[in-house]
ZADO-1210 file (C-alpha; in nm, 4 decimals, padded with zeros to 6 digits):
<atoms>
<atom x="01.5217" y="-02.2852" z="-02.2303" code="MET" pos="1"/>
<atom x="01.6738" y="-02.2641" z="-01.8832" code="PHE" pos="2"/>
<atom x="01.4065" y="-02.0445" z="-01.7199" code="LEU" pos="3"/>
<atom x="01.1184" y="-02.2475" z="-01.8600" code="THR" pos="4"/>
<atom x="01.1566" y="-02.5043" z="-01.5845" code="ASN" pos="5"/>
<atom x="01.2044" y="-02.2422" z="-01.3167" code="LEU" pos="6"/>
<atom x="00.9323" y="-02.0025" z="-01.4342" code="LEU" pos="7"/>
<atom x="00.6944" y="-02.1892" z="-01.6668" code="PRO" pos="8"/>
<atom x="00.4669" y="-01.8879" z="-01.7284" code="ASN" pos="9"/>
<atom x="00.7076" y="-01.6219" z="-01.8488" code="LEU" pos="10"/>
<atom x="00.5413" y="-01.3109" z="-01.9926" code="PRO" pos="11"/>
<atom x="00.5130" y="-01.3326" z="-02.3688" code="SER" pos="12"/>
<atom x="00.4749" y="-00.9638" z="-02.4554" code="SER" pos="13"/>
<atom x="00.6251" y="-00.6347" z="-02.3467" code="THR" pos="14"/>
<atom x="00.2913" y="-00.5126" z="-02.2099" code="LEU" pos="15"/>
<atom x="00.2568" y="-00.8218" z="-01.9947" code="GLU" pos="16"/>
<atom x="00.6100" y="-00.7735" z="-01.8602" code="THR" pos="17"/>
<atom x="00.5319" y="-00.4105" z="-01.7755" code="ILE" pos="18"/>
<atom x="00.2140" y="-00.5167" z="-01.5920" code="ILE" pos="19"/>
<atom x="00.4094" y="-00.7679" z="-01.3838" code="TYR" pos="20"/>
<atom x="00.6749" y="-00.5077" z="-01.3002" code="VAL" pos="21"/>
<atom x="00.4007" y="-00.2630" z="-01.1932" code="ILE" pos="22"/>
<atom x="00.2435" y="-00.5353" z="-00.9776" code="ALA" pos="23"/>
<atom x="00.5790" y="-00.6114" z="-00.8125" code="ALA" pos="24"/>
<atom x="00.6317" y="-00.2392" z="-00.7500" code="LEU" pos="25"/>
<atom x="00.2871" y="-00.2209" z="-00.5902" code="GLY" pos="26"/>
<atom x="00.3668" y="-00.5100" z="-00.3585" code="VAL" pos="27"/>
<atom x="00.7002" y="-00.3577" z="-00.2546" code="VAL" pos="28"/>
<atom x="00.5558" y="-00.0092" z="-00.1992" code="LEU" pos="29"/>
<atom x="00.2567" y="-00.1320" z="-00.0008" code="THR" pos="30"/>
<atom x="00.4820" y="-00.3408" z="00.2215" code="THR" pos="31"/>
<atom x="00.7319" y="-00.0562" z="00.2619" code="TYR" pos="32"/>
<atom x="00.4560" y="00.1889" z="00.3576" code="ALA" pos="33"/>
<atom x="00.3776" y="-00.0127" z="00.6688" code="VAL" pos="34"/>
<atom x="00.7232" y="00.0666" z="00.8077" code="PHE" pos="35"/>
<atom x="00.7240" y="00.4408" z="00.7350" code="LEU" pos="36"/>
<atom x="00.6989" y="00.6654" z="01.0394" code="GLU" pos="37"/>
<atom x="00.5916" y="00.9924" z="00.8768" code="VAL" pos="38"/>
<atom x="00.2201" y="00.9616" z="00.8132" code="GLU" pos="39"/>
<atom x="00.2179" y="01.1875" z="00.5058" code="ARG" pos="40"/>
<atom x="00.4766" y="00.9750" z="00.3320" code="ARG" pos="41"/>
<atom x="00.3055" y="00.6581" z="00.4446" code="GLN" pos="42"/>
<atom x="-00.0237" y="00.7662" z="00.2910" code="ASP" pos="43"/>
<atom x="00.1402" y="00.8676" z="-00.0361" code="LEU" pos="44"/>
<atom x="00.3319" y="00.5396" z="-00.0643" code="VAL" pos="45"/>
<atom x="00.0149" y="00.3438" z="00.0179" code="PHE" pos="46"/>
<atom x="-00.1673" y="00.5398" z="-00.2534" code="PHE" pos="47"/>
<atom x="00.0958" y="00.4758" z="-00.5217" code="VAL" pos="48"/>
<atom x="00.1229" y="00.1095" z="-00.4222" code="GLY" pos="49"/>
<atom x="-00.2516" y="00.0600" z="-00.4346" code="SER" pos="50"/>
<atom x="-00.2718" y="00.2265" z="-00.7776" code="VAL" pos="51"/>
<atom x="-00.0068" y="-00.0167" z="-00.9023" code="CYS" pos="52"/>
<atom x="-00.2009" y="-00.3099" z="-00.7579" code="LEU" pos="53"/>
<atom x="-00.5235" y="-00.1748" z="-00.9093" code="PHE" pos="54"/>
<atom x="-00.3617" y="-00.1764" z="-01.2536" code="VAL" pos="55"/>
<atom x="-00.2658" y="-00.5404" z="-01.2029" code="TYR" pos="56"/>
<atom x="-00.6170" y="-00.6241" z="-01.0778" code="ALA" pos="57"/>
<atom x="-00.7585" y="-00.4696" z="-01.3942" code="LEU" pos="58"/>
<atom x="-00.5244" y="-00.6831" z="-01.6009" code="TYR" pos="59"/>
<atom x="-00.6251" y="-01.0088" z="-01.4332" code="ILE" pos="60"/>
<atom x="-00.9906" y="-00.8942" z="-01.4200" code="ASN" pos="61"/>
<atom x="-01.0430" y="-00.9666" z="-01.0493" code="ASN" pos="62"/>
<atom x="-01.3289" y="-00.7561" z="-00.9099" code="VAL" pos="63"/>
<atom x="-01.2532" y="-00.8279" z="-00.5434" code="VAL" pos="64"/>
<atom x="-00.8873" y="-00.7312" z="-00.5819" code="PHE" pos="65"/>
<atom x="-00.9912" y="-00.4154" z="-00.7727" code="MET" pos="66"/>
<atom x="-01.2293" y="-00.3171" z="-00.4936" code="THR" pos="67"/>
<atom x="-00.9712" y="-00.3719" z="-00.2199" code="VAL" pos="68"/>
<atom x="-00.6941" y="-00.1822" z="-00.3966" code="SER" pos="69"/>
<atom x="-00.9297" y="00.1028" z="-00.4940" code="ALA" pos="70"/>
<atom x="-01.0554" y="00.1261" z="-00.1351" code="GLY" pos="71"/>
<atom x="-00.7029" y="00.1354" z="00.0060" code="LEU" pos="72"/>
<atom x="-00.5993" y="00.3958" z="-00.2494" code="GLY" pos="73"/>
<atom x="-00.9018" y="00.6158" z="-00.1840" code="LEU" pos="74"/>
<atom x="-00.8610" y="00.5952" z="00.1934" code="ALA" pos="75"/>
<atom x="-00.4903" y="00.6800" z="00.1695" code="SER" pos="76"/>
<atom x="-00.5591" y="00.9733" z="-00.0621" code="LEU" pos="77"/>
<atom x="-00.8296" y="01.1135" z="00.1670" code="VAL" pos="78"/>
<atom x="-00.6011" y="01.0748" z="00.4681" code="GLU" pos="79"/>
<atom x="-00.3167" y="01.2538" z="00.2865" code="PHE" pos="80"/>
<atom x="-00.5444" y="01.5405" z="00.1822" code="ILE" pos="81"/>
<atom x="-00.6712" y="01.5769" z="00.5401" code="GLU" pos="82"/>
<atom x="-00.3144" y="01.5953" z="00.6697" code="ILE" pos="83"/>
<atom x="-00.2082" y="01.8345" z="00.3940" code="TYR" pos="84"/>
<atom x="-00.5003" y="02.0717" z="00.4610" code="LEU" pos="85"/>
<atom x="-00.4613" y="02.0511" z="00.8395" code="GLY" pos="86"/>
<atom x="-00.7957" y="01.8800" z="00.8977" code="LEU" pos="87"/>
<atom x="-00.6409" y="01.5666" z="01.0497" code="HIS" pos="88"/>
<atom x="-00.6469" y="01.5939" z="01.4296" code="LYS" pos="89"/>
<atom x="-00.4745" y="01.3845" z="01.6899" code="TYR" pos="90"/>
<atom x="-00.6182" y="01.3262" z="02.0347" code="ASP" pos="91"/>
<atom x="-00.3295" y="01.4072" z="02.2701" code="THR" pos="92"/>
<atom x="-00.5031" y="01.2374" z="02.5620" code="ASN" pos="93"/>
<atom x="-00.5155" y="00.9145" z="02.3645" code="GLU" pos="94"/>
<atom x="-00.1413" y="00.9328" z="02.3006" code="LEU" pos="95"/>
<atom x="-00.0724" y="00.9920" z="02.6712" code="LYS" pos="96"/>
<atom x="-00.2965" y="00.6992" z="02.7650" code="ARG" pos="97"/>
<atom x="-00.1125" y="00.4663" z="02.5276" code="ILE" pos="98"/>
<atom x="00.2268" y="00.5748" z="02.6634" code="LYS" pos="99"/>
<atom x="00.1227" y="00.5155" z="03.0242" code="THR" pos="100"/>
<atom x="-00.0327" y="00.1811" z="02.9337" code="LEU" pos="101"/>
<atom x="00.3071" y="00.0565" z="02.8148" code="GLY" pos="102"/>
<atom x="00.4726" y="00.1691" z="03.1405" code="LYS" pos="103"/>
<atom x="00.2344" y="-00.0334" z="03.3556" code="TYR" pos="104"/>
<atom x="00.2937" y="-00.3551" z="03.1633" code="LYS" pos="105"/>
<atom x="00.6691" y="-00.3490" z="03.2296" code="LYS" pos="106"/>
<atom x="00.6291" y="-00.3648" z="03.6057" code="GLN" pos="107"/>
</atoms>
């Protein structure tokens, strides 16, 4: 078969193919979440991506990968809930300090 040389370990069952598609979706979503500006959306995309990666980690039975993806998912979910309930606070002085720091470097 043509793809055997290119991809020697093709999935043999439908379930395995679905797991690989979920894993690829998790990778894409987690990478995409880094570039999102709106923090609510970023946290939700991180959460969905980490759930997808957790499913793949369960499939390959990797405890370290399960722990990392579960931790990322839990942290993103907590952050989203804090934002949604209005408990997430920003320090405006910190934002001003960061803006002025960038101005001094340009000179």
